[in-house]
C-alpha positions in Angstrom: 0.0 1.0 32.8 3.9 0.4 32.1 3.6 -0.2 28.2 7.1 -1.9 26.5 7.1 -1.4 23.0 8.8 -4.5 21.5 10.8 -3.8 18.2 14.0 -4.4 16.1 13.6 -8.5 16.1 16.1 -10.5 14.3 14.1 -11.2 10.6 14.6 -9.8 7.3 12.1 -7.1 8.4 13.6 -5.6 11.4 14.3 -2.3 9.9 10.4 -2.0 9.4 9.9 -3.2 12.9 12.1 -0.7 14.1 10.3 2.1 12.1 6.7 0.9 13.2 8.1 1.0 17.2 9.1 4.5 16.6 6.1 5.6 15.1 4.5 3.9 18.0 6.3 5.7 21.4 6.0 8.7 19.2 1.8 8.8 19.7 1.3 6.4 22.4 -0.8 8.7 25.2 2.0 9.5 27.7 -1.4 10.5 30.1 -1.7 7.3 30.1 0.8 4.7 29.6 4.5 4.9 30.8 6.3 3.6 27.8 9.7 1.5 27.4 11.2 0.7 24.6 12.5 -3.1 24.3 14.9 -3.3 21.6 15.7 -6.9 20.1 18.4 -8.0 19.2 18.8 -11.4 19.4 16.6 -14.3 21.1 17.7 -14.0 24.3 16.8 -10.3 25.0 12.7 -10.5 25.2 13.3 -12.5 28.1 15.7 -10.2 29.6 14.8 -7.2 29.1 10.9 -7.6 29.6 11.9 -9.0 33.1 14.2 -6.1 33.8 12.1 -3.4 32.9 8.6 -4.6 34.6 5.7 -4.1 32.1 2.6 -4.7 32.4 2.0 -5.3 28.9 3.8 -5.7 25.5 2.5 -3.4 22.4 4.4 -5.8 19.7 6.0 -3.5 16.7 7.7 -6.9 15.5 7.5 -8.3 12.0 8.4 -11.2 10.1 10.1 -14.6 12.5 10.9 -14.6 15.9 8.1 -11.9 16.0 4.7 -12.5 14.1 5.0 -16.4 13.7 3.6 -17.4 17.7 7.3 -17.7 19.3 7.4 -14.2 20.6 3.6 -14.5 22.0 4.5 -17.9 23.7 7.3 -16.6 24.9 5.1 -14.1 26.9 2.7 -16.1 27.8 4.9 -18.1 29.8 5.6 -15.2 31.4 2.4 -14.2 32.1 2.5 -10.9 30.4 -0.2 -9.9 27.9 0.7 -8.9 24.5 -1.0 -7.1 21.4 -2.8 -8.6 18.7 -3.7 -12.3 17.9 -2.3 -15.8 19.8 0.3 -18.2 19.6 -1.8 -20.3 16.7 -3.4 -17.3 14.7 0.5 -15.9 14.1 1.9 -19.1 13.8 -0.3 -20.0 11.2 -0.6 -16.8 9.0 3.2 -16.6 9.0 2.8 -19.6 7.1 1.6 -18.9 3.4 1.1 -22.1 2.1 -0.4 -23.4 5.3 -2.5 -20.1 5.0 -3.6 -21.0 1.4 -5.0 -24.8 2.4 -7.3 -23.6 5.4 -8.5 -21.0 3.0 -9.7 -22.3 0.1 -11.1 -25.1 2.6 -13.5 -22.1 4.1 -13.8 -21.5 -0.1 -11.8 -18.6 -0.2 -10.1 -17.7 -3.2 -6.3 -17.1 -3.2 -3.6 -18.1 -6.1 -2.5 -21.6 -6.8 0.8 -22.7 -7.0 4.1 -24.5 -5.7 5.1 -25.1 -2.6 8.7 -25.7 -3.1 11.0 -26.6 0.3 14.3 -26.7 -1.0 16.3 -26.7 -4.4 15.4 -30.8 -5.1 12.3 -29.5 -6.0 13.4 -27.2 -8.5 11.5 -27.7 -12.2 11.1 -25.3 -14.7 8.5 -27.5 -16.5 5.9 -26.9 -13.2 6.6 -23.3 -13.2 5.7 -23.3 -17.2 2.2 -25.5 -16.5 1.4 -22.5 -14.3 2.6 -20.0 -17.1 4.1 -17.1 -16.9 4.9 -14.3 -15.6 4.7 -15.7 -11.6 5.8 -14.5 -8.4 8.5 -15.8 -6.6 8.5 -15.0 -2.8 9.4 -17.1 0.5 7.2 -18.5 2.3 7.4 -17.2 5.5 8.2 -13.0 5.6 6.6 -9.7 4.8 7.2 -6.5 3.2 8.3 -8.1 0.0 11.6 -8.9 0.6 12.7 -11.4 -1.2 9.3 -11.7 -3.5 10.3 -11.3 -7.6 7.9 -11.3 -10.5 9.1 -13.9 -13.0 8.5 -13.0 -16.9 10.2 -16.2 -18.3 12.9 -19.3 -17.1 15.3 -17.5 -17.7 14.8 -15.3 -14.5 12.7 -18.1 -12.6 16.8 -19.8 -11.1 18.0 -16.5 -9.7 14.9 -16.0 -8.4 14.7 -19.4 -6.3 17.6 -18.9 -5.3 17.2 -15.6 -3.7 14.1 -16.6 -2.1 15.6 -19.8 -0.4 18.5 -17.2 1.0 15.6 -15.4 3.2 13.4 -18.8 4.2 13.6 -22.8 3.9 9.9 -22.6 2.0 9.6 -20.8 -1.2 5.7 -19.9 -3.3 5.5 -20.1 -6.9 2.3 -18.1 -7.5 0.6 -17.4 -10.8 1.2 -13.6 -11.3 -2.5 -12.1 -11.1 -2.6 -9.0 -12.6 -5.4 -7.1 -10.7 -6.7 -4.3 -8.7 -4.4 -4.1 -5.6 -6.6 -3.9 -2.3 -5.6 -4.1 1.7 -8.7 -4.9 4.4 -7.9 -3.4 7.7 -10.0 -5.8 10.2 -10.5 -4.2 13.6 -12.6 -6.5 16.7 -13.7 -8.3 13.5 -15.0 -5.9 11.9 -13.8 -4.3 8.5 -12.3 -1.0 8.3 -12.4 0.8 4.9 -10.8 -0.7 1.9 -7.3 0.5 0.7 -6.4 0.3 -3.3 -2.8 0.5 -3.8 -1.3 1.4 -7.0 2.7 1.2 -7.0 4.8 4.5 -8.4 7.2 3.1 -10.3 6.1 -0.6 -11.0 3.1 -3.1 -11.5 2.9 -4.2 -8.7 3.3 -3.5 -4.2 6.9 -4.0 -3.8 8.8 -3.2 -0.6 10.1 0.2 -2.7 6.4 1.0 -2.8 5.5 0.3 0.5 8.0 2.4 2.9 9.3 5.4 0.1 7.5 8.4 0.4 5.3 8.8 -2.7 6.0 5.2 -3.9 2.8 4.1 -4.1 -0.9 5.8 -4.2 -3.2 4.6 -1.5 -6.4 5.3 -0.8 -9.8 4.4 0.8 -11.3 2.8 -2.6 -15.2 2.9 -3.6 -15.7 0.0 -5.2 -19.4 -1.3 -6.0 -22.2 -2.4 -3.4 -21.9 -6.1 -4.5 -18.2 -6.0 -5.3 -17.4 -4.0 -1.8 -20.1 -7.0 0.4 -17.6 -9.6 -1.9 -13.9 -8.4 -0.6 -15.1 -7.6 2.8 -16.9 -11.4 3.1 -13.3 -12.7 1.9 -11.1 -10.9 4.3 -13.6 -11.5 7.4 -13.9 -15.1 6.5 -10.0 -15.3 6.4 -9.7 -13.5 9.8 -11.9 -15.7 11.6 -10.7 -18.8 9.8 -7.5 -18.3 10.5 -8.1 -17.5 14.7 -7.2 -13.9 13.9 -7.9 -11.9 17.2 -8.0 -7.8 17.9 -6.4 -6.7 14.6 -5.4 -7.5 10.9 -5.1 -6.7 7.7 -5.7 -9.0 4.7 -4.1 -8.1 1.3 -6.4 -9.2 -1.5 -6.1 -8.9 -5.5 -9.1 -8.2 -7.3 -9.6 -9.7 -10.4 -12.6 -10.1 -12.5 -14.7 -8.6 -9.7 -13.2 -12.0 -7.4 -11.4 -11.4 -4.6 -8.3 -13.3 -4.4 -6.7 -13.3 -0.4 -2.7 -13.6 -0.7 -2.1 -13.5 2.9 -2.9 -12.2 6.6 -0.9 -10.0 8.5 -1.6 -10.4 12.2 1.0 -6.9 12.9 0.9 -5.3 10.0 2.9 -1.8 9.8 2.4 0.8 12.1 4.7 3.3 10.0 3.7 6.9 9.8 2.7 5.8 6.3 1.6 2.2 6.6 -2.1 1.2 5.4 -3.7 0.4 8.9 -3.7 3.5 10.1 -4.9 4.9 7.4 -7.7 3.2 7.0 -8.5 3.8 10.9 -7.8 7.7 10.3 -10.2 6.9 7.5 -13.2 5.6 9.8 -12.5 8.5 12.4 -9.7 6.6 14.7 -6.4 8.9 15.4 -3.1 7.3 15.1 -3.5 7.8 19.4 -6.9 6.3 19.6 -5.9 3.4 17.2 -2.8 2.6 19.5 -5.4 2.4 22.3 -7.9 0.5 21.3 -5.5 -2.0 20.6 -4.1 -2.2 24.0 -7.7 -2.1 25.3 -8.9 -4.9 23.2 -5.9 -6.8 23.2 -6.2 -6.8 27.1 -9.3 -8.6 27.0 -8.7 -10.9 24.6 -5.8 -12.3 26.7 -7.6 -12.2 30.1 -10.3 -14.4 28.1 -7.6 -16.8 26.9 -5.8 -17.1 30.3 -9.3 -17.7 31.8 -10.6 -19.8 29.9 -7.4 -22.1 30.5 -7.4 -22.3 33.7 
């Protein structure tokens, strides 16, 4: 099978995507796959490179806009090329944090309250004051904690809001919930071991903590059985409610024994230090085996979708 590893892209997470793609290429079984790197520099690259490469399957290492938001998935469906992970709908839903929160709340999942601003005309320090400082300011789309800032007071609010708007058309402002950071990887609708996260240099899991060696302590966490069940139920409900398929990672803050879902990642990072491979390893899967399973499950999912759509 000829596998195209699609990476790069045009979002603020381009560098992370390249790291993910390089790691995938390194660990794909050459006895099973012919591997072709496909590096996206601009939107038109996807169609031209995919057609020229003649691939049988697209293994997506993309993150952020034009990668994780359903647009690339739609292009590949139009071209008739199966791809990894969730479909167009789930990719689009999960990329929009505000819309995700609305749907999760409707399903009874706890998620932080907050404000969604669509431009500087919405700037309202009094509304933030009512939420109560500290707050977290972040772009409504995007990931890897890029553009995400904790804000302690009104003086810090304006520059954080302006920076977040530089990265997207909408931003979220949420109360800063100080609890235990968890991530819940899900594979084929089943929860993998929960990983607890503790940043080495700050109170929250920022870009430096995520991607620098030694930036954070990340390990499988043993929760009391009732709390573990509660966390897994919140993660799995989120996965199903947002129509995710194959694999995803649900990020959670555990506060006073209540799991608050922050977001669902439909194409979680797969670098050497990423959380999903660590959880899979704890479940007994090597990185190569994890990639094999993602590919096999995605092929099965795409065939089912396309058969249903005939």
